[in-house]
C-alpha positions in Angstrom: 84.8 131.5 253.1 83.3 128.7 251.1 80.0 127.1 251.7 78.8 123.9 249.8 75.4 123.8 248.4 74.0 120.8 246.1 77.7 119.7 245.3 78.6 123.4 244.3 80.9 125.9 246.0 79.8 129.4 246.8 83.2 130.8 246.3 84.7 134.3 246.8 85.2 136.6 244.0 89.2 136.0 244.6 89.0 132.3 243.6 88.2 133.7 240.1 91.6 133.5 238.1 93.3 137.3 238.2 94.2 136.7 234.4 93.8 134.3 231.7 90.0 133.7 232.6 89.1 130.2 231.3 86.5 130.9 228.6 83.7 128.6 227.3 81.6 129.5 224.3 77.5 129.3 224.4 74.6 130.5 222.7 72.6 133.5 223.9 69.0 132.5 225.2 68.0 136.0 224.2 69.0 136.3 220.4 70.8 133.0 219.7 74.3 134.5 219.0 77.5 132.7 220.2 78.5 134.4 223.5 81.6 134.0 225.8 81.4 133.0 229.4 83.6 132.2 232.4 84.1 128.5 232.5 83.2 126.8 235.5 81.1 129.6 237.0 77.7 130.9 237.3 76.2 134.2 239.0 73.3 133.4 241.5 70.6 135.4 243.0 69.0 133.1 246.3 65.9 134.3 248.6 66.9 135.9 251.9 65.9 132.8 254.1 68.3 130.3 251.9 71.6 132.0 252.1 72.0 134.8 254.8 75.6 134.6 255.6 78.0 137.4 254.2 81.2 136.6 252.7 83.4 137.3 249.8 80.7 135.2 247.5 78.6 138.5 246.9 79.2 140.7 243.9 79.5 143.9 245.8 76.4 144.7 247.0 74.4 143.5 244.4 72.3 140.5 245.8 74.1 138.1 243.6 76.8 135.7 244.1 79.4 133.8 242.3 78.8 130.4 242.2 81.9 127.5 241.2 80.4 124.8 239.3 81.5 121.3 239.9 84.6 120.0 238.0 83.6 119.5 234.2 80.5 120.7 234.4 79.6 123.1 231.5 77.8 126.4 232.2 74.7 125.6 230.4 74.2 122.3 232.3 75.2 124.3 235.8 72.4 126.9 235.1 69.8 124.3 234.3 70.5 122.3 237.5 70.8 125.5 239.8 67.3 126.4 238.6 65.8 123.5 240.0 67.4 124.2 243.6 65.2 125.3 246.6 65.6 129.1 247.2 67.0 130.1 243.9 65.4 133.3 242.5 67.6 133.6 239.3 70.8 132.6 237.7 72.9 133.8 234.5 76.4 132.6 233.4 79.3 135.0 234.3 79.8 136.9 231.0 82.9 137.9 229.6 83.3 141.4 228.5 85.5 142.8 225.9 85.9 145.8 223.6 83.5 146.0 220.7 84.7 144.0 217.6 86.0 146.8 215.5 89.0 146.1 213.6 92.2 148.6 214.4 93.2 148.5 210.6 93.6 152.1 209.6 92.1 151.6 205.9 88.8 149.6 207.1 87.1 152.8 207.2 87.6 153.4 203.5 86.4 149.6 202.5 83.0 150.4 201.4 82.6 146.8 200.4 82.5 145.9 203.9 79.9 148.2 204.9 78.0 147.2 202.2 77.9 143.7 202.9 77.5 144.4 206.7 80.6 142.6 207.9 80.7 144.7 211.0 77.5 143.4 212.3 78.8 139.9 211.4 82.1 140.2 213.4 79.7 140.4 216.5 78.8 137.0 216.0 81.9 135.6 214.8 85.3 136.9 213.7 86.3 133.8 212.3 88.6 132.3 215.1 86.1 130.2 216.9 87.0 127.0 214.8 89.7 126.6 212.0 88.8 127.3 208.6 91.5 127.9 205.8 91.0 129.4 202.2 93.0 127.6 199.5 93.4 130.5 197.1 94.2 128.5 193.6 95.7 131.6 191.4 98.8 133.3 190.8 100.6 132.9 194.1 100.0 135.1 197.1 103.0 137.3 198.1 104.0 135.8 201.4 106.2 138.9 202.3 103.0 141.2 202.5 102.9 142.2 206.4 98.9 141.9 205.9 99.0 138.4 204.8 102.3 136.6 206.0 100.7 135.9 209.2 97.7 134.3 208.0 99.5 131.7 205.7 99.3 128.1 207.1 100.5 124.7 205.8 103.1 124.4 203.0 102.2 126.6 199.8 102.8 124.9 196.6 103.6 125.7 192.8 102.2 123.7 190.0 104.2 124.4 186.7 101.6 125.3 183.9 104.5 124.9 181.4 104.6 121.2 182.4 102.2 119.4 179.9 100.5 117.1 182.3 100.6 119.7 185.1 101.8 117.3 187.8 105.0 118.8 188.3 105.0 120.7 191.7 107.2 122.1 194.4 107.2 123.6 197.4 106.6 127.5 197.6 107.0 128.4 201.1 107.0 131.2 201.6 104.7 131.6 198.5 105.5 134.3 195.8 103.4 135.9 193.2 103.7 135.6 189.4 101.8 138.9 189.2 99.5 140.7 191.7 96.1 138.7 191.3 96.3 136.3 194.1 97.8 138.9 196.7 95.0 141.0 195.8 92.3 138.2 196.0 93.8 136.9 199.4 93.3 140.3 201.0 89.7 140.3 200.4 89.1 136.9 202.0 91.6 136.8 205.0 94.0 139.7 205.4 95.4 139.9 208.7 92.8 142.0 210.9 93.0 143.9 213.9 96.5 144.4 213.6 96.8 148.3 213.4 98.0 147.8 209.8 96.3 148.4 206.5 93.1 146.7 205.5 90.5 144.4 207.1 89.9 140.9 205.7 86.4 139.5 205.6 87.5 136.7 208.0 89.7 137.8 210.7 90.8 134.2 211.7 90.6 132.3 208.6 93.9 130.9 207.3 95.3 131.1 203.8 97.2 128.7 201.6 98.9 129.8 198.2 98.3 127.4 195.3 100.1 128.6 192.8 98.9 127.6 189.1 100.8 130.3 187.1 104.5 130.6 186.0 106.2 133.6 186.8 107.8 134.4 183.5 104.2 134.1 181.8 102.6 136.7 183.9 105.9 138.9 184.2 106.0 139.5 188.1 104.4 142.9 187.6 101.4 144.7 188.7 99.8 144.6 185.4 101.4 141.3 184.2 98.4 139.5 185.1 96.5 140.6 182.1 99.3 139.1 179.5 98.5 137.0 176.8 101.1 134.6 178.2 99.2 134.7 181.8 97.8 131.5 181.5 97.2 128.1 183.2 95.5 124.7 182.1 93.0 122.1 183.3 95.7 119.4 184.6 97.5 121.9 186.7 94.3 123.2 188.2 93.1 119.7 189.0 96.2 118.9 190.8 95.9 122.1 193.0 92.3 121.0 193.6 93.2 117.4 194.9 96.1 118.8 197.1 93.5 121.1 198.7 91.0 118.4 199.1 93.7 116.4 201.0 94.1 119.2 203.5 90.2 119.3 204.4 89.8 118.7 208.4 93.2 118.4 208.8 95.1 119.6 211.7 96.0 123.1 211.6 93.8 123.4 208.5 90.4 122.5 209.5 87.6 123.0 207.2 88.9 124.2 203.6 87.0 126.7 201.3 88.8 126.8 197.9 88.6 130.1 196.0 89.1 130.3 192.3 89.2 133.9 190.7 90.2 132.1 187.4 87.9 131.2 184.3 87.3 130.6 180.6 84.2 131.1 178.6 83.6 127.2 178.0 81.1 124.5 179.6 83.2 122.7 182.6 85.8 120.4 181.2 85.5 116.8 182.2 88.4 116.3 184.2 88.2 119.6 186.2 84.4 118.5 186.8 86.0 115.5 188.1 88.3 116.9 190.3 85.5 119.6 191.7 83.1 116.5 192.6 85.6 114.9 194.4 86.5 117.7 196.3 82.5 118.5 197.1 82.1 114.9 198.2 85.1 115.1 200.6 83.2 118.2 202.2 85.0 121.0 200.7 83.4 124.2 199.7 84.4 125.5 196.0 83.8 129.2 195.3 84.8 130.6 192.0 84.3 134.0 190.2 81.5 133.9 187.7 83.7 135.9 185.2 83.9 139.4 183.4 82.5 139.5 179.7 78.9 140.0 180.9 77.7 136.6 179.1 77.2 133.2 180.6 78.8 132.1 183.8 82.5 130.6 182.9 84.2 127.7 183.8 85.1 126.7 186.4 82.3 128.8 188.3 79.5 126.9 186.0 81.0 123.5 187.2 78.4 121.7 189.4 79.1 121.8 193.1 80.6 125.3 192.5 79.1 128.8 194.2 79.6 131.0 191.5 79.9 134.9 192.5 78.9 137.7 190.3 80.0 141.4 191.0 78.1 144.6 192.4 79.1 148.1 192.2 79.4 151.1 194.6 75.7 151.7 193.9 74.7 148.3 195.0 73.9 147.3 191.4 75.1 144.4 189.4 78.3 145.5 187.5 77.8 145.5 184.0 80.7 143.2 183.0 79.9 140.6 185.7 78.7 137.2 184.2 75.4 135.9 184.4 73.2 133.1 183.7 71.2 129.9 185.1 74.5 128.6 187.1 74.2 131.9 188.8 70.6 131.9 189.5 70.6 127.9 191.0 73.7 128.3 193.1 75.4 131.6 193.1 75.1 135.1 194.8 76.6 138.6 194.1 79.2 140.8 196.4 80.9 143.7 195.6 83.4 143.7 192.9 84.3 147.2 191.9 87.0 149.2 193.2 87.6 146.9 196.3 90.2 148.1 198.5 92.7 145.3 199.2 96.3 143.9 199.5 98.9 144.1 196.6 102.4 143.9 195.7 105.4 145.9 197.3 103.6 145.7 200.9 100.9 148.0 199.3 97.2 148.4 199.0 94.9 149.0 196.1 91.2 149.2 194.5 90.4 146.1 192.7 87.8 145.5 189.9 86.3 142.1 188.7 84.6 139.4 189.8 87.8 138.0 190.8 87.6 140.1 193.9 83.7 139.3 194.6 84.7 135.6 195.1 86.9 135.8 198.0 84.6 138.2 199.9 82.1 135.3 199.7 84.7 132.6 200.4 86.0 134.8 203.4 81.9 134.9 204.6 81.8 131.5 204.2 85.0 131.0 206.5 83.2 132.9 209.0 79.9 130.9 208.9 81.7 127.7 209.0 83.7 128.9 212.0 80.6 129.9 213.9 79.2 126.6 212.9 81.8 123.8 212.4 79.0 121.0 212.3 77.6 122.6 209.1 78.2 120.7 205.9 79.7 122.8 202.9 76.0 122.5 201.4 74.7 124.1 204.4 77.3 126.9 204.6 76.3 127.5 200.8 72.7 127.4 201.6 73.1 129.7 204.3 75.0 132.3 202.4 72.1 132.3 199.5 69.4 132.0 201.9 70.7 135.3 203.5 71.4 137.5 201.0 69.9 140.6 200.2 67.5 141.3 196.8 69.2 144.0 195.8 66.4 145.2 193.5 67.5 146.8 190.4 70.5 145.6 188.6 72.8 147.9 186.4 70.7 146.8 183.4 67.6 147.5 184.7 65.8 144.5 185.9 64.0 144.6 189.2 63.3 141.5 191.3 61.2 139.0 189.2 61.4 141.4 186.4 63.0 140.4 182.8 65.8 142.2 181.0 66.8 141.1 177.4 65.2 137.7 178.2 67.2 137.1 181.6 65.3 137.0 185.1 66.9 139.2 187.9 68.1 135.6 189.4 70.4 135.3 186.4 72.1 138.4 187.1 72.2 138.6 190.9 71.8 134.8 192.1 70.1 134.5 195.2 71.2 138.3 195.9 73.9 140.3 197.2 76.1 138.8 200.2 75.0 140.0 203.4 77.5 138.6 206.1 75.6 139.9 209.1 72.6 138.0 208.1 74.3 135.3 207.2 76.1 134.9 210.7 72.6 135.5 212.4 70.9 132.6 210.2 73.9 130.4 210.9 73.5 130.7 214.7 69.9 131.0 215.0 68.9 128.8 212.4 65.9 131.4 211.2 65.4 134.9 209.8 61.7 134.9 210.9 62.1 137.1 213.7 64.9 139.6 212.1 63.1 142.9 211.3 66.1 144.0 209.1 69.9 145.4 209.5 69.0 148.5 211.7 72.3 148.6 213.4 74.2 151.7 212.5 78.0 151.6 213.3 80.7 153.9 214.0 84.3 152.8 213.6 86.7 153.4 214.9 85.0 153.5 218.0 86.0 155.2 220.6 87.2 157.7 218.2 90.4 159.4 219.4 91.3 162.7 218.1 95.2 161.7 218.9 94.8 158.7 216.5 92.2 159.2 214.3 91.5 161.7 211.7 88.0 160.8 211.0 85.1 158.5 212.0 83.1 156.5 209.4 79.5 156.2 210.1 77.6 153.0 208.3 74.1 153.2 206.7 72.5 149.8 207.5 71.4 147.5 204.9 67.8 147.9 205.7 67.7 151.9 205.3 69.8 152.2 202.3 68.5 154.3 199.7 68.4 157.8 198.3 68.4 161.2 199.9 70.5 160.1 203.0 71.1 162.5 205.8 73.4 161.9 208.8 72.9 164.2 211.8 74.7 163.8 214.9 73.6 164.9 218.6 75.4 164.8 222.0 74.5 162.9 225.3 72.0 165.7 225.8 70.2 165.7 222.6 71.6 168.9 221.7 72.2 169.1 217.8 75.7 168.9 216.8 76.3 168.7 212.9 74.7 167.3 209.9 77.1 165.4 207.8 77.3 165.6 204.0 78.9 162.0 203.6 79.4 159.2 205.9 82.5 160.4 207.5 82.9 162.9 210.4 85.8 164.5 211.4 84.7 165.1 215.4 83.9 168.7 214.8 80.6 170.6 215.3 78.8 173.1 213.0 81.0 175.8 214.0 84.3 173.8 212.7 85.3 173.3 216.5 86.3 170.0 218.0 83.6 168.7 219.9 84.1 167.5 223.8 84.9 164.0 224.9 81.7 162.2 225.4 79.1 159.9 224.1 77.3 161.1 220.9 74.2 159.7 218.8 74.0 159.7 215.1 70.8 159.6 213.3 70.7 158.0 209.6 67.7 159.1 207.7 67.0 158.1 204.0 63.9 157.5 201.7 63.8 153.8 203.1 63.7 154.6 207.0 65.7 155.8 210.1 68.5 154.0 212.0 70.4 155.3 215.1 73.9 154.8 216.3 76.2 155.6 219.0 80.0 156.5 219.3 82.4 157.7 222.0 84.6 160.8 221.6 87.7 161.1 223.2 89.9 164.2 222.9 
C-alpha cells in the first residue's frame, strides 16, 4: 500500500533496494562530518492524527515511517521540506551503516606512525575514496609488482633518463620498475593498498599512485642499498620534466587532483628552472610536497622552493629527529611527521622500517590526499593551510626547544614548522571549518576490532594525542566493570591477569597518563 503526501510517497520497506543501496553523501548536522545516507529516502515521524493507516511504511513498530522522496530530490532538500509539512513531528535521513573503518592489513598494528598522527580517527571522516586524488611520486621508480602497490597505480608511469644531458628523453615505464628501494618505500607510506588483508595500511586508502622515475637503474644498482651510492643521482632538467608531466595530469579523468611528492634534494637554494616548474605546477592547482632533508641544517632544495610544503621528521618519542633539516622555510610553509622507523613497502614484495624525511613527506602527501578527497572544492593552498593549522604543537624537540623557545638561535617553528601532522584534526577542520569547539583527540581506538582469537594474535590500543605523555597505564575491564588486566604496553593478547583467554564480549580499556585519561571499547570474539 502506498499513499501520496505532498508529492512524496509513503512506501513500504520492501520498496527499498534489497542490495546495491543507492548512497548519497551529506554532512552530519551534529558534528559536520561527511556521512552516507540512502539516496531518495527519509525517515519521518508523524502525529497520530495526520497518519493512522497501518501498512508496510512503518519501521517495525517504532512509530517512524520510510518516505520515498520525489525523483531527483537531494536528501537534505527533502528533510528541509518535510519539516514544513503539518503533522510532521520529526525527520531524519535513512543512514547507511557499515563496519567501523579499521583496516584489515595485518601489519597496521605495528605502524606506530599512523597511531602517532591519529590516522585511525581521520579515516572515520574519509578514507580517500570520496573523490579522486593521485600522488605523483617523483623518485627512483615504484616497484609496480608489489602486491600492496600494484592496485593503486593509475595512468601511465614514466621514466626520465638522467644520463641524457637535457633530461627530456622519456619513455613509458608501465608497470613501473625500481632503480632501488626508495620510491617503493615512499609510495607505501602515502597510499599503500589498504584494507586488503595484506601487509601495511597507507595513509590514503583511496588515493592513486603514479611513478615518475627520474633515476637510472644502472646508477642506483637495483638493490636494497643502491639508493645511497654516489652514482645514484638525477638532475634539475629531469625533475622539471617530471613535474611538468604531473602538472598536465591535474584534474584529468581517472587522476583527479594531483599531489606531487619529491623525497629528493640537495643542499642548495632552489635552482631557477626548478622554481619555474614548481611555480607553474602550483599556479595550475597542484599541491607540491617535499622532504626537508636529513643533514640537520637548512631545508634543502626542492623543499626550500617557493610554493612547496617542506616536511621534517619526528621520532618514536614525538620529538623532532636530530637529523631533520630545519629553518625559515619549514617555519613559514611546512610541518613535521614521523620519519624514524616508519614501516612501509619495499622490494621483493616485502616490508621494512625506513628512516628519513623522505618518509615523513609522503605521510603528509597522503594526508593531503585525504583532505582533498573530503573537500574537492579546496584549492591546494587550502589543503596546505588545513594541514598546518591542525598540526600538533609537539612541545620539546630533540634539540630541547620548547614552543616559542630558542635553541642555538633557532625558534621552535624552525625545527617543527607548524607542528606535527595530526590527520584526524586535519579532516575534522576540513569538513567543519573550525576547531574552536574541539576539546582534543580523546578517542582511544582498538584495532583490529572486533578482536578474533581465530584470526588475531593481539589487539593494539591507541593512546589519543591529547593524553599522550609519561607514566602511561592501560587497564581493561569487562562489560560489568570488573577489572580484567593491566597492560605493560599498548597491545593485548586477549588474556586476563591469570593468563587465560577472556570470554566473548565487549570490553572497555582505560588509558591514563600524566596528561589525562581516555576510554575506548572493543569486542572480543572467541
